[in-house]
C-alpha positions as CSV (number, residue, x, y, z in Angstrom):
1,M,2.0,-10.0,-31.2
2,G,1.7,-6.6,-30.6
3,D,1.3,-4.1,-27.8
4,I,-2.4,-5.5,-26.9
5,L,-2.8,-8.6,-28.5
6,N,-0.1,-11.3,-27.0
7,P,2.4,-8.6,-25.8
8,A,5.7,-10.4,-25.5
9,E,8.5,-7.5,-26.0
10,I,8.6,-6.6,-22.5
11,N,7.2,-9.0,-19.3
12,F,8.5,-7.6,-16.1
13,F,7.7,-11.3,-14.7
14,A,9.8,-13.2,-16.9
15,E,12.7,-11.1,-16.6
16,L,12.4,-11.4,-12.4
17,V,12.4,-15.0,-13.0
18,K,15.5,-14.9,-15.0
19,A,17.4,-12.9,-12.1
20,K,15.5,-15.4,-9.4
21,D,19.1,-16.4,-8.3
22,F,20.6,-13.3,-7.4
23,K,17.5,-10.9,-7.0
24,V,14.4,-10.9,-4.6
25,F,12.1,-13.2,-5.7
26,V,8.8,-14.2,-4.1
27,D,7.2,-17.4,-5.9
28,K,3.3,-16.5,-6.1
29,T,2.8,-18.7,-9.3
30,D,0.2,-20.6,-7.5
31,F,-2.0,-17.9,-7.6
32,I,-2.3,-19.0,-11.2
33,A,-4.2,-22.1,-10.1
34,K,-7.0,-20.2,-8.3
35,T,-7.4,-18.2,-11.9
36,N,-7.1,-21.2,-13.8
37,A,-10.3,-22.7,-11.4
38,L,-12.0,-20.0,-12.8
39,L,-11.7,-20.5,-16.5
40,N,-14.8,-20.7,-18.7
41,F,-16.9,-20.6,-15.4
42,G,-19.9,-18.5,-14.9
43,R,-17.6,-16.6,-12.1
44,N,-14.8,-16.1,-14.3
45,L,-14.3,-12.5,-13.8
46,L,-11.9,-10.8,-11.2
47,T,-10.8,-7.6,-10.0
48,V,-7.5,-7.6,-7.6
49,A,-7.3,-3.7,-6.4
50,R,-3.9,-3.1,-4.3
51,P,-2.2,0.5,-3.7
52,R,0.8,1.3,-5.9
53,R,3.9,-0.7,-5.4
54,F,2.3,-3.9,-4.7
55,G,3.2,-6.1,-7.4
56,K,0.0,-5.1,-9.5
57,T,1.7,-5.1,-12.5
58,V,4.4,-8.2,-12.1
59,T,1.0,-10.4,-11.4
60,A,-0.6,-9.2,-14.4
61,H,2.5,-9.9,-16.5
62,M,2.9,-13.4,-15.0
63,L,-0.8,-14.4,-15.6
64,L,0.2,-12.8,-19.5
65,A,3.1,-15.4,-19.6
66,Y,1.3,-18.1,-18.5
67,Y,-1.6,-18.0,-20.8
68,S,-0.4,-16.1,-23.9
69,K,0.2,-18.1,-27.1
70,A,2.9,-15.9,-27.9
71,Y,5.3,-17.5,-25.1
72,A,7.1,-20.0,-24.4
73,G,5.7,-20.6,-20.6
74,Q,7.5,-23.7,-19.8
75,S,11.1,-22.3,-19.9
76,I,9.7,-19.4,-17.8
77,F,7.7,-21.7,-14.9
78,D,9.7,-24.7,-14.7
79,G,10.3,-25.1,-11.3
80,L,7.7,-22.8,-9.7
81,K,5.1,-23.7,-7.3
82,I,2.5,-23.6,-10.3
83,T,4.3,-26.7,-11.5
84,N,4.1,-28.7,-8.2
85,K,2.3,-31.9,-7.8
86,D,-1.0,-30.2,-6.6
87,N,-1.2,-27.6,-9.9
88,R,0.3,-30.1,-12.5
89,D,-2.6,-31.2,-14.4
90,S,-4.1,-27.5,-14.5
91,Y,-0.9,-26.1,-15.2
92,A,-0.2,-28.0,-18.3
93,K,-3.5,-28.0,-19.5
94,H,-4.0,-23.9,-20.3
95,L,0.0,-23.4,-20.1
96,N,0.2,-20.7,-23.6
97,K,-3.2,-21.8,-25.0
98,Y,-5.0,-18.2,-25.2
99,D,-4.9,-15.4,-27.2
100,V,-4.2,-12.9,-24.3
101,I,-5.9,-9.0,-25.0
102,Y,-3.5,-7.1,-22.6
103,I,-4.1,-3.7,-21.8
104,D,-1.9,-1.2,-19.7
105,M,-3.9,1.6,-19.5
106,N,-1.2,4.0,-18.4
107,Y,0.5,2.5,-22.1
108,I,-2.8,3.5,-24.0
109,R,-2.8,6.9,-22.3
110,G,0.6,7.7,-23.6
111,K,-0.3,6.2,-26.9
112,Y,-3.7,8.5,-27.0
113,N,-1.6,11.8,-26.3
114,E,0.7,11.1,-29.2
115,Y,-2.2,10.6,-31.3
116,L,-3.9,14.1,-30.4
117,E,-0.6,15.8,-31.0
118,D,0.0,14.4,-34.3
119,E,-3.1,15.4,-36.6
120,E,-2.0,12.9,-39.2
121,L,-2.9,9.9,-37.0
122,H,-6.6,11.1,-36.6
123,V,-9.2,8.9,-37.1
124,K,-13.3,9.7,-37.5
125,G,-15.0,8.7,-34.4
126,V,-11.8,8.7,-32.5
127,A,-12.4,11.6,-29.9
128,T,-11.7,10.0,-26.2
129,L,-9.5,7.9,-24.8
130,V,-12.1,5.1,-24.4
131,D,-12.9,5.7,-28.7
132,F,-9.1,5.1,-28.9
133,L,-8.7,2.3,-26.6
134,K,-11.5,0.5,-28.7
135,Y,-9.9,1.6,-32.0
136,A,-6.7,0.4,-30.8
137,I,-7.9,-2.9,-30.3
138,I,-9.7,-3.7,-33.2
139,E,-6.8,-2.4,-35.2
140,E,-4.5,-5.0,-33.4
141,L,-7.1,-7.6,-34.1
142,K,-7.1,-6.8,-38.1
143,E,-3.1,-7.2,-37.9
144,N,-3.2,-10.9,-36.4
145,K,-2.8,-13.3,-39.6
146,D,-5.4,-15.9,-37.7
147,Y,-8.3,-12.8,-37.7
148,A,-7.1,-10.8,-40.8
149,T,-9.2,-12.7,-43.7
150,L,-12.2,-12.5,-41.4
151,L,-12.2,-9.0,-40.8
152,S,-11.1,-8.2,-43.8
153,K,-13.9,-9.9,-45.5
154,N,-16.5,-8.0,-43.5
155,S,-15.5,-4.2,-43.2
156,K,-18.3,-3.6,-41.2
157,I,-17.2,-6.3,-38.4
158,G,-15.4,-4.0,-35.8
159,K,-16.7,-0.5,-37.0
160,K,-19.8,-1.0,-35.0
161,S,-18.3,-2.0,-32.0
162,L,-15.3,-3.6,-30.5
163,L,-18.0,-6.3,-29.1
164,S,-19.0,-7.2,-32.6
165,A,-15.6,-7.7,-33.6
166,L,-14.9,-10.1,-30.8
167,Q,-17.8,-12.3,-31.1
168,A,-16.9,-12.8,-34.7
169,I,-13.6,-14.0,-33.9
170,C,-14.8,-16.4,-31.2
171,K,-17.5,-17.7,-33.5
172,Y,-14.8,-18.3,-36.1
173,T,-12.8,-19.7,-34.1
174,G,-14.1,-21.5,-31.4
175,E,-12.0,-19.8,-28.8
176,R,-12.2,-17.7,-26.5
177,F,-10.1,-14.8,-25.4
178,V,-8.3,-14.0,-21.8
179,L,-8.3,-10.4,-21.0
180,I,-6.1,-8.8,-18.5
181,M,-6.7,-4.8,-18.0
182,D,-3.8,-3.4,-15.7
183,E,-4.8,0.1,-13.8
184,W,-8.4,-0.5,-14.8
185,D,-9.3,2.5,-12.7
186,L,-6.9,4.9,-14.4
187,V,-9.6,6.9,-16.2
188,Y,-11.4,7.3,-12.7
189,R,-7.9,8.7,-11.1
190,E,-6.7,10.8,-13.8
191,Y,-9.9,12.1,-15.4
192,Q,-11.5,12.7,-12.1
193,N,-13.9,15.3,-13.3
194,D,-14.8,14.1,-16.6
195,T,-18.0,12.4,-15.8
196,K,-18.9,11.9,-19.4
197,L,-15.7,10.2,-20.2
198,Q,-16.0,7.7,-17.1
199,E,-20.0,6.8,-18.1
200,K,-18.5,6.1,-21.9
201,F,-15.4,3.8,-20.1
202,I,-17.8,2.2,-17.7
203,D,-20.5,1.5,-20.7
204,L,-17.8,-0.2,-23.0
205,L,-17.2,-2.6,-19.9
206,T,-20.3,-2.8,-19.0
207,S,-20.9,-4.3,-22.9
208,L,-17.9,-6.7,-22.6
209,F,-19.0,-8.4,-18.9
210,K,-22.3,-7.7,-18.4
211,T,-24.2,-8.8,-21.8
212,D,-24.3,-12.7,-22.5
213,G,-22.6,-11.7,-25.9
214,G,-19.6,-10.0,-24.1
215,L,-19.3,-12.7,-21.5
216,S,-19.2,-15.3,-24.2
217,C,-15.9,-14.0,-25.7
218,F,-14.3,-14.4,-22.5
219,A,-12.3,-17.6,-20.6
220,L,-11.1,-15.1,-18.2
221,A,-10.7,-11.4,-17.5
222,Y,-8.4,-10.0,-14.6
223,L,-8.8,-6.5,-13.7
224,T,-6.1,-5.4,-11.7
225,G,-6.2,-1.2,-10.0
226,I,-6.1,0.7,-7.0
227,L,-9.4,1.6,-6.4
228,P,-12.5,-1.0,-6.1
229,I,-15.0,-1.0,-9.2
230,K,-17.2,2.5,-9.3
231,K,-20.5,2.4,-7.4
232,Y,-23.6,3.9,-8.8
233,N,-26.5,4.3,-6.6
234,S,-24.7,1.7,-4.0
235,Q,-24.4,-0.8,-6.5
236,S,-21.2,-2.2,-8.1
237,A,-21.5,-1.2,-12.0
238,L,-20.1,-4.2,-12.7
239,N,-21.4,-6.6,-9.8
240,D,-20.7,-9.6,-11.7
241,F,-17.4,-9.4,-11.1
242,D,-15.6,-11.1,-8.3
243,E,-13.6,-8.3,-6.1
244,Y,-10.8,-8.2,-3.8
245,N,-9.3,-5.0,-2.4
246,M,-7.9,-3.3,0.5
247,L,-11.2,-3.3,2.2
248,A,-12.6,-6.4,1.2
249,P,-9.8,-8.7,0.7
250,G,-11.1,-12.1,0.8
251,D,-9.4,-14.9,0.0
252,Y,-6.5,-13.7,-1.5
253,A,-4.7,-12.2,1.1
254,P,-1.4,-13.7,0.8
255,Y,-1.5,-12.3,-2.8
256,F,-1.5,-8.9,-1.8
257,G,2.0,-8.4,-0.9
258,F,5.0,-10.3,0.8
259,T,3.9,-12.4,3.8
260,D,5.8,-12.9,7.1
261,A,7.4,-16.3,6.1
262,E,8.2,-14.9,2.6
263,V,10.4,-12.0,4.3
264,A,11.9,-14.8,6.7
265,D,12.9,-16.6,3.6
266,I,14.6,-13.4,1.9
267,V,16.6,-12.6,4.9
268,K,18.2,-16.1,5.1
269,S,20.4,-14.9,1.5
270,P,23.9,-14.4,2.4
271,N,23.5,-10.9,0.4
272,C,20.9,-9.7,2.6
273,K,22.4,-7.4,5.1
274,V,18.9,-6.1,7.0
275,S,17.5,-8.2,9.3
276,H,13.9,-9.7,9.6
277,E,13.1,-7.2,12.5
278,E,14.0,-4.1,10.6
279,L,12.1,-5.2,7.6
280,K,9.5,-6.0,9.8
281,E,9.1,-2.8,11.6
282,W,9.4,-0.6,8.4
283,Y,7.4,-2.4,6.0
284,E,4.8,-4.7,7.5
285,G,1.6,-4.1,8.7
286,Y,-1.0,-4.5,6.7
287,K,-2.9,-6.9,8.4
288,I,-5.3,-8.6,5.6
289,K,-7.5,-11.2,7.0
290,G,-5.4,-12.0,9.6
291,V,-2.1,-12.3,7.1
292,D,0.6,-9.7,7.7
293,I,1.4,-8.1,4.8
294,Y,4.6,-6.4,3.7
295,N,5.0,-3.5,1.0
296,P,7.0,-5.8,-1.9
297,N,8.4,-3.0,-3.7
298,S,10.1,-1.5,-0.5
299,V,11.2,-4.6,0.9
300,Y,13.1,-5.5,-2.7
301,K,14.5,-2.2,-2.5
302,A,15.6,-2.3,1.5
303,V,17.6,-5.6,0.5
304,S,18.9,-4.5,-2.6
305,R,20.2,-1.3,-0.9
306,N,20.7,-3.0,2.4
307,E,19.2,0.2,4.3
308,C,15.6,0.3,5.7
309,I,14.1,3.7,5.0
310,S,11.0,5.1,3.4
311,Y,10.8,4.0,-0.4
312,W,7.5,5.2,-0.3
313,S,8.1,7.6,-3.4
314,G,6.3,11.0,-4.0
315,T,3.6,10.2,-6.5
316,S,0.2,11.9,-7.2
317,S,-1.6,9.9,-4.4
318,N,0.7,12.2,-2.3
319,E,-1.3,14.9,-3.9
320,E,-4.5,13.2,-2.9
321,F,-3.6,12.8,0.7
322,V,-3.2,16.5,0.9
323,R,-6.3,16.9,-0.7
324,L,-8.0,14.6,1.6
325,I,-6.9,15.6,4.9
326,N,-7.5,19.4,4.1
327,A,-11.0,18.9,3.1
328,D,-13.8,20.4,5.5
329,F,-14.7,17.6,7.4
330,E,-14.9,18.1,11.4
331,G,-11.9,16.5,13.5
332,L,-10.1,15.0,10.2
333,K,-6.9,16.9,10.6
334,E,-6.8,15.6,14.5
335,D,-7.5,12.2,13.7
336,I,-4.9,12.0,11.2
337,V,-2.3,13.3,13.6
338,N,-3.9,10.8,16.5
339,L,-3.4,8.0,13.8
340,I,0.2,8.9,13.6
341,E,0.6,8.7,17.0
342,G,-0.7,5.2,17.2
343,D,-4.2,5.7,17.5
344,E,-6.8,3.5,15.8
345,I,-10.1,5.0,14.4
346,T,-13.3,3.1,13.8
347,F,-15.1,3.8,10.3
348,S,-17.7,2.9,7.8
349,C,-17.4,1.8,4.4
350,A,-21.0,1.0,3.5
351,N,-21.2,4.2,1.4
352,F,-18.4,4.6,0.0
353,Q,-18.4,5.0,-3.9
354,N,-15.1,3.8,-5.1
355,D,-13.9,6.6,-6.3
356,M,-11.8,10.0,-5.9
357,V,-14.3,12.8,-6.4
358,N,-17.7,11.8,-4.0
359,I,-16.0,12.4,-0.8
360,K,-18.9,12.8,1.5
361,D,-17.5,12.8,5.0
362,K,-14.6,11.4,7.1
363,H,-15.6,7.7,6.3
364,D,-15.0,8.1,2.8
365,V,-11.8,9.6,3.3
366,F,-10.3,6.4,5.5
367,C,-11.8,4.2,2.9
368,L,-9.8,6.1,-0.2
369,L,-6.7,6.4,2.5
370,V,-7.2,2.4,2.7
371,C,-7.2,2.0,-0.5
372,L,-4.2,4.1,-1.3
373,G,-2.5,2.0,1.0
374,Y,-1.7,5.2,3.7
375,L,-3.5,3.4,6.2
376,G,-4.0,-0.6,6.8
377,C,-7.7,-1.3,8.1
378,S,-8.6,-4.4,10.1
379,D,-12.2,-6.1,10.4
380,T,-14.9,-5.9,13.0
381,K,-17.8,-8.2,13.6
382,N,-20.0,-5.6,10.9
383,K,-18.4,-6.2,7.7
384,Y,-19.2,-2.2,7.0
385,R,-17.2,-1.3,10.3
386,K,-13.4,-1.2,9.5
387,I,-10.6,-0.2,12.0
388,A,-8.0,2.1,10.5
389,Y,-4.5,2.5,11.7
390,V,-0.9,3.7,10.2
391,P,0.3,0.0,9.2
392,N,4.0,0.7,9.5
393,A,7.2,3.1,9.8
394,E,7.7,3.7,6.5
395,V,4.1,4.8,6.0
396,K,4.4,7.0,9.4
397,A,7.4,8.9,8.2
398,V,5.5,9.8,4.8
399,L,2.6,11.1,6.5
400,M,4.7,13.2,8.9
401,D,6.2,14.5,6.2
402,I,3.2,15.6,4.5
403,V,1.7,16.9,7.7
404,R,4.4,19.0,8.6
405,E,3.9,20.8,5.3
406,Q,0.7,21.8,6.3
407,N,-0.2,25.8,7.5
408,W,-2.2,24.5,10.3
409,Y,0.3,21.9,11.7
410,E,1.5,24.3,14.3
411,R,-1.5,25.0,15.4
412,M,-2.6,21.4,16.4
413,E,-2.8,20.9,20.1
414,T,-0.7,18.0,19.6
415,I,2.3,19.3,18.0
416,R,2.2,22.0,20.6
417,R,2.1,20.0,23.5
418,S,5.3,17.6,21.8
419,E,7.1,21.2,21.8
420,D,6.5,22.2,25.4
421,L,7.4,18.6,26.6
422,L,10.7,18.9,25.0
423,K,10.9,22.6,26.2
424,A,10.1,21.6,29.7
425,I,12.9,18.7,29.6
426,M,15.8,21.3,28.3
427,E,15.2,23.4,30.7
428,L,15.0,21.1,33.6
429,D,11.3,21.6,34.5
430,G,10.5,18.2,36.1
431,T,6.7,19.7,37.2
432,T,5.8,21.1,34.0
433,A,7.2,18.0,32.0
434,A,5.1,15.7,34.3
435,K,1.7,17.7,34.0
436,L,2.6,17.6,30.0
437,I,3.2,13.5,30.3
438,Q,-0.2,13.4,32.4
439,D,-1.9,15.3,29.5
440,I,-0.2,12.8,26.5
441,H,-1.3,9.4,28.7
442,N,-4.9,10.8,28.5
443,S,-4.7,11.6,24.7
444,P,-6.4,9.1,22.3
445,A,-3.4,7.2,21.1
446,V,-2.2,6.2,24.8
447,S,-5.3,6.0,26.9
448,L,-6.6,2.7,25.3
449,L,-3.1,1.0,26.3
450,D,-3.1,-1.2,29.5
451,Y,-0.6,1.6,31.4
452,N,0.4,-1.0,34.0
453,D,4.1,-1.1,33.2
454,E,7.1,0.4,32.3
455,E,6.7,-0.6,28.3
456,S,3.8,1.5,28.4
457,L,5.3,4.5,29.9
458,T,7.9,4.5,27.2
459,Y,5.1,4.3,24.4
460,C,3.9,7.3,26.5
461,I,6.9,9.5,26.5
462,M,7.6,8.3,22.6
463,T,4.4,9.4,21.6
464,G,4.9,12.9,23.2
465,L,8.3,13.5,21.9
466,L,7.5,12.2,18.3
467,W,6.6,15.7,16.7
468,S,9.3,17.8,18.5
469,T,12.2,15.3,18.0
470,L,11.8,14.5,14.6
471,D,14.3,16.8,12.9
472,D,16.9,16.7,15.3
473,Y,17.1,13.2,17.4
474,S,16.9,9.6,16.7
475,Y,15.7,7.2,19.5
476,H,16.9,3.8,20.8
477,R,14.6,1.8,23.4
478,E,17.0,-0.6,25.7
479,E,19.9,0.6,24.3
480,P,23.2,-1.2,26.2
481,T,24.8,1.4,27.9
482,G,27.2,1.6,31.1
483,K,26.2,-1.6,33.1
484,G,22.9,-2.2,31.5
485,R,20.2,-0.9,29.5
486,A,18.6,2.6,29.5
487,D,14.7,2.5,28.8
488,L,15.3,5.3,26.3
489,V,17.6,7.4,24.8
490,Y,17.1,10.5,22.5
491,E,20.3,10.7,20.7
492,P,21.1,14.2,18.8
493,I,22.0,14.5,15.0
494,T,23.8,17.8,15.8
495,K,26.2,17.8,19.3
496,K,25.1,21.0,20.2
497,L,21.9,19.3,21.2
498,P,22.0,17.7,24.7
499,L,21.6,14.4,24.7
500,L,18.7,12.5,26.6
501,L,19.1,9.4,28.7
502,I,15.3,8.4,30.0
503,E,14.9,5.8,32.8
504,F,11.5,4.9,33.7
505,K,9.9,3.5,37.2
506,Y,6.5,2.0,38.1
507,D,4.8,2.5,41.4
508,D,8.1,3.5,42.4
509,S,9.9,7.0,42.2
510,A,11.7,9.4,39.9
511,A,14.5,9.9,42.1
512,E,14.9,5.9,42.1
513,A,15.1,6.4,38.3
514,I,17.9,9.1,38.0
515,K,19.9,7.1,40.7
516,Q,19.7,4.0,38.6
517,I,20.8,6.1,35.6
518,K,23.8,7.0,37.7
519,T,24.7,3.9,39.1
520,R,24.7,1.7,36.5
521,E,26.6,4.2,34.5
522,Y,24.2,4.8,31.3
523,F,26.3,8.0,30.1
524,Q,29.6,5.8,29.7
525,R,29.3,5.2,26.2
526,Y,27.9,8.7,25.7
527,I,30.6,11.0,27.8
528,K,33.2,11.2,25.1
529,Q,30.9,12.4,22.1
530,Y,28.7,14.5,24.3
531,R,29.5,16.8,26.8
532,N,25.9,17.8,27.2
533,I,23.5,15.0,28.4
534,I,20.1,15.3,30.4
535,L,19.2,12.7,32.5
536,V,14.9,12.3,33.0
537,G,13.5,10.0,35.5
538,I,10.0,9.4,35.2
539,N,7.7,7.2,37.5
540,Y,3.8,6.6,37.2
541,S,2.0,5.6,40.6
542,S,-0.5,3.0,40.0
543,K,-2.3,4.1,43.2
544,T,-2.5,8.2,42.7
545,K,-2.5,7.7,38.8
546,D,0.1,10.6,38.9
547,H,3.4,10.9,37.0
548,E,6.3,12.2,38.5
549,C,9.4,13.3,36.9
550,L,13.0,14.3,37.8
551,I,15.6,16.2,35.4
552,E,19.0,16.8,36.1
553,R,21.8,17.6,33.9
554,F,24.8,15.2,34.0
555,G,28.3,16.4,35.4
């Protein structure tokens, strides 16, 4: 057992199983049945790409604990889905039967940096991260008691190439390896401009997985990362891999995160203090092949901390988002703002090169943002055309924070219009407010709605006030107040600002909306807390297609 060959010192999946009775645990072990079906067949090369925080490493550790000879898997998997009657034969046949080469590219990079800093560790011919990776694997193979004799008898084995060492071992033992590589795309993300290193890395993978000699060494190869496999001249460099990613998830959609049914089970726990509806609003929204997917890391944190907020940590991907939206592609900044407001945008993924450097146009930007998890996407009838959208409240909050830090933020027409609408309400200027609401109604995020009821009116105003109320207000829809429910309430964070009570009417009048606020005493629960309350009545006429707005100060 080592750091690469059958590592067993730390396994996040095994630790999670031990704690499953008092921590959030979702059983995805039936995925093993999918990988078992690929073992030792021609289609035994699998790549699953998902955004950060979507459980890639836990899944990789699950496969490691199942296949590796270093584990007593029965004690880990007993009672889980993979052991049920449909999977029982396959489960027993392959449990802990393989030597697993487990490559954590983040770990390899860390060890490589240590290697560079200590000259005493330097080895002739090991000059790059890829050289170090091959060297590290070969050294662990030599330390294994079952292979040491073979490799020591012929010292040339392994010096020529990693492939020659693997071939010799497989011929000697009559067994194949399982290879698991976590964060396979690290070279393309962290060494974006080092094309020589990237080419060297892809040459290594090609030698292992695109040659008969390489393929004969592996019962299964499983790669996980964020990006799809790099393309060269519109073709995948490793086109023998079955690839599943956020742009093309295939049949593995339920394994890309938590499903709605799984979250419904999570909230049944007596220790869970957040509701299914809250979790749905904040973390669900990645609709993959018709399956609603939640961000698993955020659900875990929300349930553990009993609070639904944004747990999207500030990572290097945020820096990538800033770089992308500030790229000089016509209309991109406006598109991003419109997406945040709820718009959907069609884009093409036909020419995306699956890296973070060769970004040629807005379509490539949207492809990359989907892979990074900042956008969700849904299919169209054309497999190369996708529909982008902001998936949930968590991501929306992150994107809004990033956008507001950009120097072009205040110059955006959408932002100015939102500020103007709030100002008109504060100044009780119903005429100006009505004109601005009309403009918002015609904006991309709202104009596609079936604008035929008070619900669509509510969405229109929420969109209009989105940016101007972000720091100072929280909003509540259908809030129980007085003798009924106010359509929309904007409650200030500080009492210096006025409370906004908004009522909508459809084919009626703004005066009737104000009258309803007063008659049903929607202000009743707030009058002790807020001295300054503004009443807003809004009506839309389906005949004239005009908005009417009446604004009064209460009291």
